[in-house]
N, C-alpha and C positions, 0 to 999 in steps of 0.2 A: 503493498501499499503506500502510496507516495504521500509523502508531508507535503501538508497543506502550506504554502507561503502566504501567511499576514503582512498585510503591508503596514509598513509603522510612519507615520505622517513627521516628522522633520519637526524638532522644538520651534526651530528657526520659520517655519509656513506661519504668517500671519494670516487671520482669521477674518475676515469682514467683520467692523462694526457695526452694530442695528441700526440702520440712520430714521429720523421722525423730521416730520414736516411739523412746525405749531402754526398756524395761522388764527391771527388774532390781529385787531385794531392798536388793543392795547398793550402797549409797549411793556410796560413794568407784568402783566399778566404772561408775556413770551417771557421774559426776563426770569421771572421767579421758576416757572415748570420748566428753562432749560436749565437752570444752573440741578434741578435735583434728577432731569434725565440724564446731564451729564456724569453725576454722582453715581449713576445708575449702567455707566459706561454705554449712554449713545449718544451718536453724532447727532445734535439738531440745526435745523436748518429753520430760520423763522420764515413768517410771511405775513404783509402787512393787510392782506384781501385773500378772497378768494382767489382773483385773477394769476396773483403770484404765487399762491402756491400748490395751483393747478399746471405752473410752468416750471417752477419745485419738480413735481413729480415725473411732469413729460420729460425733462433734463435727464433726471434720475430718480426711478422710483425707487421712495424708501419702502420703510416695513411697515409705518406707523405713520399716521398724520391725527393729528387732534387740532380740532376745529372750532372756537369758540363760538359762544351761541348768536353771538350776533355778526356778519359779515359789512364791511360798510360797501361795498363795489357789487355784493352778487345776494341773492335770495336764498338764505342758506338752506330750505328743504328742495329747492330744486339744483343747488350746488350740492349734495349730499346724494340726491340719485343720480346726478350724471356723474359723480365721482365715481361709484359703487360701481357703474356698471362700464364704469372704463378704466380703470385697476380696480379690478376687482382681487387681486393679490394682498391690497395694501391694507391692514387692519386700519379702522375708521372708527374715529372717537368721537363725541363732543366733548362739549366743557361740562355737560351737565351727568354726561355719561350716556346720554338718549341711542345713542345708535350705537351702543354694545350691545343691544337686543336685535338690532334692523341687519347687522353683515355679519359677515361668518366672522367667527373670534379666532385671534390671531392667538399664536403660540406665549407673544408676550404681552398680553391683553392684561392683568394682574398687576404688572409693573406699571403699565400706562395708567391703571387705574388709581393706583398707590401716590403715583406721581402729581397726580392730578390732584387727589382728595389731600395732598402735603400741601400743594402750591396755594390750595383754597384755604388750609390753616393757619401756612407760616404766620408767623406773627414776630418774625426776628429773622436773622441773619446766620443764625448758629449753623456749624459745619454740617452735611447730611451727615447721618448715619443709615445704616440699611435695615429693614424693618426684619424681624426675625422670621415672621411668616412668609415670608418670599425665596423664590426655589435659591434666586442665585445669593444670598448675602453677599454685599463688598464690604472689607472694613475699609475705614474710612483713611487713605494715608498720611503720613504721619506731617509731612510735609505739609497738607491741605488741612488740617484744624489751626484753629487760631493761634498766632502767637503769643506768649505771656506779655504783659506789660510789665517789663522787666522794671529792679531796684534801679538799676544802673542809669536807665534811660529815666526815669523820675529824678534820678539825683542831677543828672547832666540836663534838663528844661532848664532854661531861664525862666523867672518867677516875670510876672507881668499883670497889668491889670486885666480885670474883667470881661469889662467888653470896648468893645471897637467904637470910637466917634467916629460921626460922621469927616470931621476935617481935621483928623489926626495927622501930622505932618510924617509922623512914623509909624507903622503897627506896632501895636504890642504883639510882645511875646506867650505863649500860650504859658499856663498855670504848671506845674507836675499835676497838683491834685486839688482843682478849681472847686471854689465854691458854687452851690448851687444855685445859678440864674436863673429867676424866672423870665421866662420871654416875654409876657404879660399877665395881668393879673389874673389869678388863676381863676376861673369859676366853679360853682358851689357842683359835687357830681351829684348825678341823678339819683334818686331814691335806688335802692338794690342795685347798682349801677357801679359798686367801686371795682369788681374784678374786672368788668367788660372795659371799661376805661384805664387799667392800669397798663395794660399792653398796649404796645406800639406799634403802628400798621408798617407792610412788608415796604411798602415805598419808602418808609423814613427808619431810615438805620440808626442808634443810635437807644440807650436807656438813660441817658438824662433826662434830670424832672422837665428842665424845658422840652427837651424832645418828644417827650409822655404826654406833655401838656400840650403840644400841638394834635399829636396825634386823638387826644382827647375830644378836641374842639371840632376837628375835622368829623368825628364820630357824630360830634351833637349835631351839626348842621347840615349834614351831606344830604337828608333824608327829605331837606324841606328845599322849598325854589330859594330861597332869602339870597338874596346878594351877596359874596365875601370878598373882602378885599385883602390880596394877602402882601403884606410887607415883610420888607427884609432884604439883606445883602445883596450883591451881585454874586451870582455862584454856590446860596443856600440852600435849592431847590425849593423856590417857587410854582414852577411849573409841575413840578412831583406833588407837591400838596393841592394845585388845581386838577391833575389825573386822577387824585385818590379822593378826591370830593366827588367827581363824574362818575367813577369806580364804584363808589357806595349809595350813590344815588340812585330811585325811580329810573334816571334815565340812563342809568348806563348800555343799555341796550340800542340808544342813539346815537349822532355824531357828537365827538368830541373834535372841535376847530378851536386853534389855535392862529393868535395873530399879533406877533411884534411891530407895537407901534411904533418904534423907535426904526423899525428895518426897512421902513415902506414911505419912499419921497410925500412929501406935504401934500404933493398935487393930484394926487394915483391913491392915496390911503381912503377919501371919501367914495371913491366906484370901487375899491377892494373891498371896503367893511360893507355899503350898502348895495354893489352891483350895479351895473349901465345896461342903458338900451344901446341899441345901435344907431350909430352916427352920433351920441349924447355928445362925444368930443372928436377931438382929431386923432385918429385912430383906432377908433372902435367900429372897426367894420361886423363885428357881428355883437348881440347883445350878454349879458356876462351876469351869475346868480351871483350875489354878493355873499362875502365868510357868517354875516351875523342870518343869512336867509339860508345858507346849508346848513346851519348847524340848529336849523330846527329840531323842536321837540330836546334836546339836546342840550349840551355845554359849551357857551363862546366865553373861552380865554381870552382875555383884553392883556399882554402881556404889555409891561413895561408904558404903562396906560396913561402915566404924568406926562411922557413926550407927547402926548396927540394936543394937535393945534387948538386953541379956545375957541375957531370958527367951528372945528367940524364938535366940536365936545358939546357946545349946545342942539346941534344934529342929534348925537348920542345921547342927550339927555330925553328930547323928546318921544325916543325909538324906547328908552327906560324905563317913561311913563307911563306911554299908553299900549306898547307893544308891535308899531305900528310903523315899517319902512317907506322910505322912499328912493324906489331907485335912481341913479343919476341920469336925467334926460326923459324922465317919466312922469304923467301926472297923476297916477292912481299909486294908494298906499296896496303895502301887503303887510296882512296882519302873521307875525310868526313869534314862537313860543319856543323861549331859548331861556336858562339858568343863565344869568352874567359871575363869571370869578373874571376880577380883575387883578392885576399883580403890578406892583412896583419898588423901585430902591429907594425913593426918595418919601422923607416925610411928607406925605400927602394934605396931610393937615398944617401944616406951615405954608405949605401952596396956596393952598386954598386961603387962607386967611392973609395973604401978602399980596391976591388979586392974579397970582400966575396959573392958578386953576379954578375952576368952577367952582364956588362955595358948593351950589344945589345939585350938583354931579357929583361931588364930594360925598352929599351923605346919601345921595344915592344908591354909592356903590360900597361904601362904609357901614351898611347894616350891620354885617358881621366881620369883625378884623382877627386877622390870624398874625403870626408875625415869626418869621422861620428865623432861626438864631445865627449866627455864625458862629463857625467854626471854633475862635479863642471862646465862645460861652458855653461850648460842649464838648472841651477837649479832651474830657475824660473818656468819651467816645472814638478817639481815633484809633486804640487797636479795633475795634470794630469795623470800622470807616477802611482802615489800610484791609484785612483781612475778604471784607466786602467785593472792595475792587478788585483784590487780587484774584478773588476765585470767577471774578468775572472775566479778567481777561484771561483767565486760563482757559476758555472754551475754545478758544484761539490757537493757543500754545501753552505749552506744560504749565502748569499754575507754580509759582513762583513764592519766597516767602522772605519776611526782613530780620534781618539778624538784630540785635540790641544796639548797636551800635547808628544803625539805618532809623532805628524808631527814636532813639536819643533824639539823633539831628531831626525829623519829621518833629519830636514833642517840642522845641525850642525856636519852630518855625512861629511869624508869626500870622500867615493863613492871612492874605489880605486879599488873595480870592476867593476864601472860604473852601468847602465841599469841590468845588469844581480845581480848584488849582491842585489840591488833593490828588485828584485823580490824576488829571495832565501828570503830576510830580510821579507818580507812582510807575505809568505809562511811559515815560521816560527812563525813568530809573531799572525798568525791567528789557528795554531796549537795548542800554549802555550795559548790562549786566552779560546780556549774551548769551551764551548755553548754558553759563551757570546757573543753578537752583535758587542762588540767595543773591538779596539786594542786600549790598555792603550803604556806608555812608558815602562807599565815593562815590555809589553811582546817583545819589539824592542830589539832585540840580536844580534848584528851583529859578535859574532864571536869570530874568530882570525882573526888578520890582517893580512896581507901579505905584508910586503914591497918589 
């Protein structure tokens, strides 16, 4: 009897990783889910809508696709039906798990549903650990775990003031053990809701009291249609707050439309906001729906509202009061239902008092105030933020970590650009580190500081 030779797979053979497409207009939802799936050793491709998800599947069919409960460009039911017909081999799951019972069950369905539950329940950025109930639990590599906040780093950090003044000539340095700095007067907790409001939101990384207060205010006002004004220094996450307000509201299935009032020339801003008819001005070869109208039923985010010209403020005030807008070049009015969230890095109340911003519009927008703190005000969250950004960068390259000398250098910086500056400094450090797994103080480069 001839012996049977059994082929042996070489240890050098690389197994093709599992790939998933996450389709959602909500950037934070995509990022949270991608982080968890990456921890489960999936490769994740993100899509902002149904058309992009379809293109991703055609380019390279994935093992699975997770679709949010609302798509900005396609009708969800039709998309699911057509996708199943064209890609029957792809495990199709919606954010609420509805497609799980309507499509063939893939071999990794349990992992997908677990990742969904984890992303929806996540209230912080603690490193993922595999659940024991899964078939293939994976331990978290040591290099992915949050780096400790070393005594050496705390000792090396320079003492500083607890807040940043708008007119300071030089940025203060972060304290090593900063006192709790209230971002705004604390609101009384709702009855029976102390535990609910003690947790931070996934969008807002940090457990400092002032960050938890921001999360608490978001949860309180999100279910309402009350206008919200977000104030805070540049780079402190005002747009993330606006997106969280939209996500937690009853309007979450409708569009979230953002416009930066400082980035569009004054001559075009009115047409961009309110829309225009064909021939309304030179170059208007066809009519166009404005940003306000495109947000109908959802949330309109007016970033840097303090930069809006006074003449346009009066037209915006009329819309805020009546809910009706008039396109440029049109005599008819259009009724629009939107929730307005505005943001500014300027002290808008002072500008309203000085006459450089309409006081009546200010009081209409500032029905509910939320202030995002500077990074100096919650410097104790620096290790969490560092770990959060390193994990996010780890989706495209091996996850790096920072050593105590790098942490000490980060802690001693004044952070005039706040959290956005921290993200860029870490990205720069990861590039400078090259193939090394550890970012040291030598790779921490702050560049030129703008006063």
